[in-house]
Steps between C-alpha positions, in 0.01 A plus 500: 500500500336496845337817619283595799193719417498829706188658353242381257607594141242714319694544179327407169826329396412207716134470403558160344613344830275370774488762769465242777861402429606853608349506856694723743754309694503206263826375348484401135726373228478713182713575195795732550325755281176504690691502839710796389186692398326424832804601701571819310135605538508431870256214499751231609841436645745229415528185721835361550554142588695415813820421307474817294454713816800329662716567191387867494580535865846350452573729215432806713727372779801456273757775531705603199 
């Protein structure tokens, strides 16, 4: 899963990872589990590919 780092993670749960990989503003590919953790903790945000963003936009525009 692709995420963008919003703030540097300080959690001991990611101590095994290279901290340089989590520089603010950097987009990284990580496992869904790690991505979920970082997003929930406020360290990252999901990055949608252009096609995913277009699909999400089209879904919002559809009327029942």
